C-alpha positions in Angstrom: 0.0 0.0 0.0 2.8 2.4 0.9 4.6 1.6 -2.4 1.4 2.3 -4.3 1.0 5.7 -2.6 4.6 6.6 -3.4 4.1 5.6 -7.1 1.0 7.7 -7.3 2.8 10.7 -5.7 5.6 10.3 -8.2 3.2 10.4 -11.1 1.4 13.4 -9.7 4.7 15.2 -9.2 5.7 14.6 -12.8 2.3 15.8 -14.0 2.7 19.1 -12.0 6.4 19.7 -13.0 6.1 18.8 -16.7 3.7 21.6 -17.7 5.9 24.2 -16.0 8.9 23.1 -18.0 7.0 22.6 -21.3 7.9 24.9 -24.2 5.5 27.5 -25.2 3.7 26.5 -28.4 3.3 29.2 -31.0 -0.4 29.4 -32.1 -1.4 28.5 -35.6 -2.4 31.6 -37.5 -5.9 31.6 -38.9 -6.6 31.2 -42.6 -6.8 34.5 -44.5 -9.7 36.8 -43.7 -12.8 36.4 -45.8 -13.0 38.6 -48.9 -15.1 41.5 -47.7 -16.3 42.3 -51.2 -17.8 38.9 -51.7 -18.2 37.3 -48.2 -21.6 36.6 -46.6 -22.4 37.9 -43.1 -21.9 34.3 -41.8 -18.4 34.2 -43.4 -17.4 37.5 -41.8 -18.6 36.4 -38.4 -16.7 33.1 -38.8 -13.6 35.1 -39.7 -14.0 37.4 -36.7 -14.5 34.4 -34.4 -11.3 32.8 -35.8 -9.4 36.0 -35.3 -10.6 36.4 -31.7 -9.6 32.8 -31.0 -6.1 33.5 -32.5 -5.8 36.7 -30.5 -6.6 34.8 -27.2 -4.1 32.1 -28.2 -1.4 34.7 -28.9 -2.0 36.4 -25.5 -1.7 33.0 -23.8 1.5 32.3 -25.7 2.9 35.7 -24.6 2.1 34.9 -21.0 3.8 31.5 -21.4 6.9 33.2 -22.8 7.0 35.5 -19.8 6.8 32.7 -17.4 9.3 30.6 -19.3 11.8 33.5 -19.4 11.4 34.2 -15.7 12.0 30.6 -14.9 15.1 30.4 -17.1 16.4 33.7 -15.7 16.0 32.3 -12.2 17.8 29.2 -13.2 20.6 31.2 -14.8 21.3 33.0 -11.5 24.3 35.4 -11.7 25.3 34.4 -15.2 24.8 37.8 -16.8 25.5 36.6 -20.4 23.0 33.8 -20.1 20.4 36.2 -18.7 21.0 38.6 -21.5 20.6 35.8 -24.1 17.3 34.6 -22.4 15.9 38.1 -22.5 17.0 38.7 -26.1 15.4 35.4 -27.3 12.2 36.0 -25.3 12.0 39.5 -26.8 12.4 38.3 -30.3 9.7 35.6 -29.9 7.4 38.2 -28.3 7.9 40.8 -31.0 7.4 38.2 -33.8 4.1 37.1 -32.3 2.9 40.7 -31.9 4.0 41.5 -35.4 2.1 38.5 -36.9 -1.0 39.3 -34.8 -0.9 42.9 -36.1 -0.7 41.7 -39.7 -3.7 39.5 -39.2 -5.6 42.2 -37.5 -4.9 44.7 -40.3 -5.9 42.1 -42.9 -9.2 41.3 -41.1 -10.0 45.0 -40.5 -9.4 45.8 -44.1 -11.8 43.1 -45.3 -14.3 44.2 -42.7 -14.2 47.7 -44.0 -14.8 46.3 -47.5 -17.7 44.3 -46.3 -19.3 47.3 -44.5 -18.8 49.5 -47.6 -20.5 46.9 -49.8 -23.4 46.5 -47.4 -24.2 50.1 -46.6 -27.7 50.5 -46.3 
């Protein structure tokens, strides 16, 4: 019985530690925005829903990057060069994600404006 308890505790410990050390997964970008000149209302709503989901996933990814960087910085201790590299890499990943999010937002907003122009009423 005691051995079984220890085995269960070991499995739970791994389950708790594994997510903390897991790499952050970059979210899949949505398909291109619907063509605002030809899209239906349902297609535009689906495009907006996909973009909102992507936006939430990017924000979760950015939070993960922050936690990951903080953990790695703590592990680096007084190694200034390693801390500098961690911060640089985290910053590059963060900026790339924000840049891609902005491109997707601009694309969707452009198509939304085209849709609204076509369906003025």
